[in-house]
C-alpha positions in Angstrom: 114.8 111.8 95.7 117.6 109.4 96.7 119.7 108.3 93.7 118.9 104.6 94.3 115.2 105.3 94.4 115.4 107.6 91.3 117.2 104.8 89.4 114.6 102.2 90.5 111.8 104.7 89.5 113.2 104.8 85.9 113.1 101.1 85.8 109.5 101.1 87.1 108.4 103.7 84.5 109.8 101.6 81.7 108.2 98.4 83.0 104.8 100.1 83.4 104.7 102.2 80.2 101.8 100.0 78.9 99.5 101.3 81.5 97.8 104.6 80.4 96.5 106.2 83.6 97.2 109.9 83.1 94.4 111.9 84.8 92.9 108.9 86.5 92.1 109.2 90.2 93.9 106.8 92.6 93.3 106.4 96.3 96.2 104.8 98.2 95.5 104.0 101.8 98.6 103.6 103.9 100.3 105.7 101.2 103.1 107.0 103.5 104.2 103.5 104.2 106.9 101.4 102.6 104.9 100.0 99.7 102.4 102.8 99.6 104.9 105.6 99.1 106.5 103.7 96.1 103.1 103.3 94.6 102.4 107.0 95.0 105.7 107.8 93.3 105.0 105.7 90.2 101.4 106.9 89.9 102.4 110.6 90.2 105.2 110.0 87.7 102.7 108.6 85.3 100.5 111.7 85.7 97.7 110.2 87.7 95.9 112.1 90.4 96.9 110.5 93.7 95.1 110.8 97.0 97.3 109.5 99.8 95.6 108.5 103.1 97.7 107.6 106.1 97.4 108.2 109.9 101.2 107.9 110.2 101.0 105.2 112.9 103.6 103.2 111.0 104.0 105.2 107.8 106.4 108.1 107.6 105.8 111.6 106.4 109.4 111.7 105.1 108.5 109.0 102.5 106.1 111.4 100.7 107.6 114.8 101.5 109.1 115.2 98.0 105.6 114.7 96.5 103.8 117.4 98.4 104.6 120.2 96.0 103.1 118.3 93.1 99.6 119.4 92.3 98.7 115.9 91.3 99.4 114.6 94.8 97.1 115.1 97.8 98.0 113.9 101.3 95.5 113.6 104.1 96.3 112.4 107.6 93.3 110.2 108.3 92.4 107.2 110.3 90.3 105.0 108.0 88.5 103.4 110.9 86.9 106.6 112.0 85.0 108.4 109.3 84.2 107.5 105.6 86.5 108.9 102.9 84.7 111.5 100.8 86.3 110.7 97.4 85.3 109.2 94.1 88.4 107.4 92.9 88.8 105.4 89.7 91.2 103.0 91.4 92.0 102.0 95.0 95.2 100.5 96.4 94.2 99.5 100.0 97.4 98.9 102.0 96.6 100.5 105.3 97.6 98.1 108.1 100.2 97.5 110.8 102.5 94.9 109.0 105.4 94.8 111.4 105.2 92.0 114.0 106.8 94.0 116.8 104.3 96.8 116.1 101.1 94.8 115.9 102.0 92.6 118.9 102.0 95.9 120.9 98.8 97.2 119.3 96.6 94.2 119.0 93.2 95.9 119.1 94.2 98.8 116.9 95.6 96.2 114.4 92.3 94.3 114.3 90.3 97.5 114.0 92.5 98.9 111.1 92.3 95.7 109.2 88.6 95.0 109.7 86.8 98.3 110.3 89.1 100.1 107.9 88.6 97.5 105.1 84.8 97.5 105.6 84.8 101.3 105.0 87.0 100.9 101.9 84.7 98.2 100.6 81.7 100.5 101.1 83.5 103.2 99.2 84.2 100.8 96.4 80.6 99.7 96.2 79.3 103.3 96.1 81.8 104.6 93.5 82.4 101.6 91.3 86.1 101.9 91.7 88.5 99.1 91.0 90.0 97.8 94.3 93.1 95.9 95.2 93.3 94.6 98.7 96.7 93.7 100.0 96.5 90.5 102.1 99.5 88.7 103.4 101.3 85.4 103.5 100.5 85.3 107.2 97.0 84.0 106.3 98.7 80.7 105.8 100.0 80.6 109.3 102.4 77.7 109.9 102.1 76.3 106.4 102.6 72.6 105.7 102.6 72.7 101.9 105.6 74.2 99.9 105.7 76.0 97.7 102.4 77.3 99.2 99.5 77.6 96.7 96.5 79.8 97.1 94.4 76.7 97.5 96.1 76.0 100.8 93.6 77.1 103.5 96.2 77.8 106.2 97.2 76.7 109.7 96.7 79.6 112.0 96.4 79.8 115.8 93.2 81.9 116.2 94.0 82.8 119.8 97.8 83.2 119.6 99.7 86.5 119.9 100.0 86.9 116.1 96.3 86.3 115.6 95.4 90.0 115.7 97.1 90.4 112.4 96.8 86.9 110.8 93.1 86.3 111.6 92.0 89.9 110.9 93.6 89.7 107.5 91.8 86.4 106.9 88.5 88.1 107.9 89.3 90.9 105.5 89.5 88.4 102.7 86.2 87.0 103.7 84.7 90.5 103.8 86.2 91.3 100.4 84.7 88.1 98.8 81.3 88.7 100.5 81.2 92.2 98.9 82.3 90.7 95.6 79.6 88.0 95.6 76.9 90.3 97.0 77.5 93.5 95.1 79.8 92.5 92.2 82.5 95.0 93.1 85.6 95.1 90.9 88.0 93.5 93.4 91.2 91.5 93.6 93.2 90.2 96.6 96.9 89.8 96.6 98.8 87.8 99.3 102.1 89.5 99.7 105.3 87.7 100.8 108.3 89.5 102.4 109.2 92.7 100.5 112.3 94.7 101.0 114.2 97.7 99.6 114.7 101.4 100.2 112.3 102.9 102.8 111.8 99.7 104.7 112.0 100.8 108.3 114.7 99.3 110.5 114.1 101.4 113.6 112.5 100.6 116.9 109.4 98.3 116.8 109.1 98.7 113.0 112.3 96.9 112.1 111.9 93.6 110.4 114.7 91.0 110.1 116.3 92.3 106.9 116.2 96.0 107.7 117.2 95.3 111.3 120.2 93.3 110.2 121.3 96.1 108.0 121.1 98.7 110.8 122.8 96.4 113.3 125.6 95.4 110.9 126.3 99.0 109.9 126.6 100.0 113.5 128.6 96.9 114.5 125.9 95.9 116.9 124.9 92.3 117.6 122.8 90.7 114.9 119.7 89.5 116.7 118.4 86.2 115.3 115.3 84.4 116.5 115.8 80.7 117.2 118.6 79.0 115.3 118.2 81.1 112.1 117.2 78.1 110.0 113.7 79.4 109.4 113.2 80.8 105.9 111.6 83.7 104.1 111.2 84.6 100.5 112.5 88.1 99.9 111.1 90.2 97.0 112.7 93.5 96.0 110.5 96.5 96.0 110.5 97.2 92.2 109.4 93.6 91.5 106.6 93.9 94.0 105.4 97.3 92.7 105.3 95.9 89.2 103.2 93.1 90.5 100.8 95.4 92.4 100.4 97.8 89.4 99.5 94.9 87.1 97.3 93.2 89.6 95.0 96.3 89.8 95.2 97.4 86.2 94.9 94.1 84.3 91.2 93.3 83.9 91.4 89.6 84.2 92.4 89.8 87.9 88.8 90.7 88.9 87.6 88.4 91.6 90.9 86.6 91.9 93.1 85.9 94.9 96.8 85.2 94.3 100.3 85.2 95.8 102.9 87.9 95.0 106.4 87.2 96.1 109.8 85.7 95.2 109.7 81.9 94.7 113.3 81.6 96.1 113.7 80.6 99.8 116.4 82.1 102.0 117.4 81.0 105.5 117.5 83.8 108.0 121.1 82.8 109.1 122.2 83.0 105.4 120.6 86.4 105.1 122.4 87.7 108.2 125.8 86.3 106.9 125.3 88.0 103.5 124.5 91.4 105.1 127.5 91.1 107.4 129.7 90.3 104.4 128.6 93.2 102.2 128.8 95.7 105.0 132.2 94.4 106.2 130.7 94.4 109.7 132.3 93.3 112.9 128.9 92.3 114.3 128.4 89.0 116.1 125.3 86.9 116.1 123.1 86.9 119.1 120.5 84.1 119.2 117.1 84.8 121.0 114.2 82.5 121.8 111.9 81.9 118.9 108.6 84.0 119.3 105.4 82.1 119.6 103.8 81.0 116.3 106.5 82.5 114.2 106.4 80.6 110.9 109.3 78.3 110.2 109.0 78.6 106.4 107.7 81.0 103.8 107.8 80.0 100.1 105.1 81.1 97.7 103.8 79.3 94.6 103.4 82.1 92.0 102.1 80.2 89.0 98.7 82.0 89.2 100.3 85.4 89.2 102.5 84.4 86.2 99.4 83.3 84.3 97.3 86.3 85.2 99.8 89.2 85.0 103.1 87.7 83.8 104.6 88.2 87.2 108.3 87.2 87.5 110.7 88.7 90.1 114.0 89.8 88.4 116.1 91.4 91.1 118.6 89.0 92.8 118.8 89.2 96.6 122.5 90.3 96.5 121.7 93.3 94.3 118.6 94.2 96.2 120.5 94.2 99.4 123.2 96.4 98.0 120.6 98.9 96.8 118.9 98.9 100.2 122.3 99.4 101.9 123.2 102.2 99.6 119.9 103.9 100.2 120.3 103.5 104.0 123.8 105.0 104.1 122.9 108.0 101.9 119.6 108.7 103.7 121.2 108.6 107.2 124.2 110.8 106.6 
C-alpha cells in the first residue's frame, strides 16, 4: 500500500476505533472506485467481512488489488442493474454510480440505469435482508443552488432536460425511491449528499479526471491547466479521510435512520485559486487555458453541515493545502 494511504489508514483506524464491526458482513457497491476502495480498506482493517461489487466501468481493479489475498475480502465484477445480488449483508454502502461529469455526459442512459435500476435492486436486497443501508446521493441534487450555505431543506434548481440531468435527476429519483421504501417497508436507511471529495486514488486520467485531479496531472506534466469559464466558480473540497469518517459514522450511528444530510467541507474555494495553489506546490511551468463554461455547470457549491454535526459529530479536519500535498505525493509515487 502506498505510504500516504497507509498513513491515512492509521488515522482512520484511530478515528473509528469506537465502531466494533469485527465479523460483520458489509456489501460495498462501487467498491473499486475512489470512495468505495477506501471504505473496503478500513472495513477489512477492522476485521469485517467485505463483499465488493463493481463492474469496473469507472472503478479500477488496481484500487483493490492489495485486498484480494485477504480472506475477509471478496470481489465480484458485477453490473447491479442486471441480476439481483445473492448475499445477506448486515450493512450496505451503496456507492455504485458514474460520478464524473465527462463520463456521465458520454454515457447518459447507462448513468440513469445504474442510478435508478441499480438502486432499486439494492433497496429490494435491503428490504429482504433487513440490512442497514447508506445511499450516497450528491450535491448535484441542488442543481444551480441559490441558497448558501446550502441546507438539506433546499429543494434544488435543476434543469430536468439539460445535459447533466442524466446524473442530477436520476440521483433525485433515487432519493425518492429510497424514501418510498423507507415509508412503505420501514427499511433501515439513511441518505448522504456528498460534496466534492479528493485525495489519493481520485482519477485524473481521460474522461474520469475532475478539476482537482486533472489540475495535478496537468501541472506535473507542465501542460496547460484547463479551466472552465473564468475560474471564479467555487467548490467545497473535502479530503478523503474526513469523508470516510463521515460515511462510516453515517451508517453505523443508529440515530441517522431515515435522515438525509450533507457531507462535505464548509469552506468554499474558487477554481482559479485551486489551480494557482496546485501550480505553486508543484513548481509547475503550466499556463492557464480558459474554455467555455459547460451548460448547467453550477457556479457555487457550499454545504451547510449543521445536521451532520448534530447527528454524527462530523467536522472536516484536513486543510486543503495538506490534502493537496498528500494527493500529489501519492500521485508521484504511484506513477513512477
